[in-house]
N, C-alpha and C positions, 0 to 999 in steps of 0.2 A: 513775493513767494518766499517759503521757508527753505533756505537751503539745507540739503541733506548731505552730512558728511561722506557718507557712503558713495554718493554720486560725484561729489567733488574729487574724492580721491580715484574714483573710476576713471573719470574723464581727463584727469591730468596724468595718472601713472600710464594710461595706454597711450596717452599723447607722446610722452618721453620714449616710450618703446617703439612707436611707429616712426618717430623722427630719427631715432638711432638706427633703426634699419634702413631707412632711406640713406642716412649718411654712410653706412657700410656699403650699400650697393652703388652710391654714387663714386665712392672712392674706387670700387672694383671696376665701374664702367670707365672712369678716367683711366686707369691703368690699362685696359683693354685696347685703348686708342693712342697709348704711349705718352699720357700726360701726368702719371703718377707713377712712383715705383712700385713694385710688386711688394706684397705682404704675405706673411705666412698664413697657410691654410688654419693654424691654430688661432690666430687673430680674428678671421671672421667667423669660425666656429664659435669662439667665446663671445665676440660680439653678438651674433645671431641669438644664442642662449640667453644672453643678458636681455635682450630686446624682448624675447618670449618670456622671461621672468617678469618684466614690467607688465606685460599684458595680462599675466596670471594673477599678479597681485591686484591689478585693477579689477580683474573678474571677481576675485575673492571679496574684495571690498564691496563690490555691488550686491552680493548676497545679504549684506547687512541691512539693505533696504527692502528686502522682500519680507511680506506677511508669511508666506509658504515657500521657503526656498526649495522644498521637495517637488513643487509644481514649476519650477523655473524653466523646465524643457519646453513647457507649453507655450512659452512667449514666442516660440518661432513659428507658431502656426498660422499668424496672420500676416505672412511675409507679403501677401499681394496688396495690402494697404496700410501696413504699420510699419514706420521706420524704426521703431523700437524691435520689432521682430526681424527686420532686415540686419539690424545691428548685432542682435543675437546670433545670426548666422555669419556674418562677415567677421566677426570677432574671432571665433575658433577657426575659419578659414585662413584669416591672415596669420594667426598663430601657428597653424599647421604648416604653411608656406615657409614662414621664418625657421621653423625648426627643420624642415626638409633642406632648406638653404645651408643651415648649419651643418646638418649631417653630411651632405654632398661635399662640401668643403673638407670635413673631417676625413671622408674616405679618399678625397683626391679624385674623385671621379670627373670624367668629361665625356662628351658624347661619342668619342672613340671607343667606349665600353659598350657602346650598342651599335657600332658599325657605321658611325657616321663621323668621318674626319673632316673638320671645317678649318683647322689651322688657327682658329680663334682661341686664345688662352682663356680657360675657365669658361668654355662655351655653355656647358650645362648649368653651371651656377649663375651664369648670366641670364639663361632661360627661366630657371626657376625663380631667381630673384626679380625677373621682370613681372612674373606671375604675382610674386609677393608685393611688388610695388603697386600694381593694379588692386590687389585686395586692400592693401594699406589704404589708398586713397578713398577707396570705397568705403572702408570702415570710417574715415574721416567725415565723408559725406553722410553716411547713415547717422552717426553720432550728433552730428550738428543738426541734421533735418528733423530730428526728434523734436528739438525745439523750434527752429527756423520754421516748421510746418504749421505750428499753432498760430494761427492768424488773429485770434482774439488777444493773444499776448503780443502787443504790438513792439514792445522792445526786442523781441526775440525774432519777429516775422521779418527777416531781412537777409538778403544775401550774405551781409557782413558777418552775421553769426556763423556762417560756412566758412569764410575766409578766416576769421579769427581763430575757431577751432583748429583749422588747418596750419595756419602760420604760426599758432603759439605751439602746437605739437612739433611742428619741424624745428622751431627755433630751440625748444628746450631739449629735443632729441640730439640735434647737432652740438648744443653746448656740452651735454653729457658725453657726447662722441669725442669732443676735444679732451675731456678728461681721461676718457678711455685711451685714446691715442698717445697722451701724454705718459701713460703707465706702460703701454705696450707696442706703440709704434710712433715714435717721436717725429718721424718724417712727415706725418700726417696732420700734425698739430696745427701748422699754419693753414692748412686746407679747410679742416674741420672749423677752426676758430673764425675763419674769415667768412664762411658761410654761415656760421652761428650769429654772427654780428649783422650779416646782410638780412637774415630771416627775422631776427629781432627787430631791426629797423623797419623792416616791412611790416611786421605785426603791430609796431607802434602806429604806423600811418593807419591801418585799418581799425585798431581798436579805439584810437582816439576819433576816427570817423564814426564808429559806432556811439561813442558816448556823446558827441555833438548831436548826431541823428536823435539819439533818445531824449535828449534834453529839450529837443525841439517838437516833440510828438504831440500832436493834437488829437487827444483820445476820443474814440467814437462813441464810448459809452459815458453817460453821466448819471447823476441821481435821477434826473427827470426820466430818461430813457428807461432806467432800471426798473422803476415803479410804474411807469406809464402815466405820469403827471407831467403836464408841460407848464405848470407855474414856475416862475423864475426864482422864487423865494422859498427854497425848500431846505430844510435842515434836519438831521438825524439827532434824536435826544437819547436814544437807547438802542441796544443792539437786539433786544426783543427777548432775551433771556438772562438769566442770573449767571450761570456758570460759562466754562469755556466749551468748545466743541472741535470736531475735526476741521471745520472750516477756518476756525480762528487759530488753529495750531498749525495747519498745513499751508496756509495761504498769507500769513503775515510772518515777517522774519522778526519783529518783536525788537529790533535795535533802534537805539536813538538816532536822530539825524546827524549828531556829531560823530557817533561811531560809524554810521553808513558813510559820512564824507571822508572820515578818517581812512576807512579801508580802501576807498578809491585811489587817494593819494599813496597808500602804502604800495598797492600793486602797480600803480604807474611807476614808481622810483624803483622796486625791487625787480620788476618783470624786464624793464627797458633799459634805463641809463646805467645802472649799476653792473649788470652783467656785461654791458659793452665795455665799459671802463675795465672791469676785472679781466675779461678776455683779451683785450688790448695790453694790459699790464702782463698777463700770464704769457702771452705770445712774445712780446718784445723782450721780456725779462726772464724768460725760460722759467717761470714760476709755476709749478704744479699747485702749490697751495692757492694761487689766485684763481687758478681755472676751476679748482673744488669750489672755492668761494663763490664763483660766478654761478655755477650750477645750483648751489645751495640757495644762494639768494634768489635766482630766478624761479626755482621751483616753490620756495616759500611764497614768492609773489604770486605764482600761479594759483595757489590754494586760495589767497585773497582774491585774485581775480575772478575765479570760478564762483566763490561765495558772493561777490558783488553781482556777478552776472545773474545768479539765480534771485537774489534779494531785490535787484532792481526792477524786476518783472512785476507789474501791477495787475493781478487778476481781476477781471470785471466784477466777480462775485464780492470783492472788497467794498464794493459801493453799498452794500447791506450792512457791513460791520464797521462803518467809520469811526463809531464810538471806541472800537477796539484799536483799529489802526492808528 
């Protein structure tokens, strides 16, 4: 498949925002049960707004992939059957709940303002945040299922696609949260950094599993099934026309095998071992520069990972255009 830069930025940016919000809510939840120190309302407000900004940036990027952006609102019409429509609904819902979470923190409200005294610190933000967590995981599911639900693209049609989108988003979000904490809440650096390393290692396991699975795929379609001829010796000598077409532009990535293989190793190094090492150095050495470098390296690697994810999928229609592929 031909990777679209707009979709690459959409999926990686919203992943960071979702992971950042989960990090903020996790820290607040730990504080509610006495496992972490309290943080200022401004910390959570600023963090929530940054998370929303990541989602907004991803949403803006997605518009560059639309032929008619003015009709984008119609994408939500098929929510009963389309994961894309569900994503279009889940994204603003998640953004809205994150924004409300930040606003409630900014105002310092709790349920006592509405006549309900619970004695739980931050009870209202915990409630709003819980709804935001549900929406966040729902958004992860919708985004990943857009691809995992396409059965004839066998590289994508796997539960590993959902796991990878979720874990890579959480890992990048917690890595960014570590940088954010280093600037505004230093007593959370170890907490966020530790979970960032755990999420990154978990994502490494599922991503390597997906690579191994895809390398062993036995494709259901062949040149014989594509044209309905059972002869064992069939070869294509021409693509059937002189110029290019939508098919050859959108369903072939056009990269050499060397480039394709290089991108795989680039993201395998930048997304996993490099951030783990830099996060460890940043935590133990109290180095903000190392933490920033960890996020920059991981996000750069995620761009390569998402390019590889799209490029690796082999559309069955490519059987008709082997002279191009």
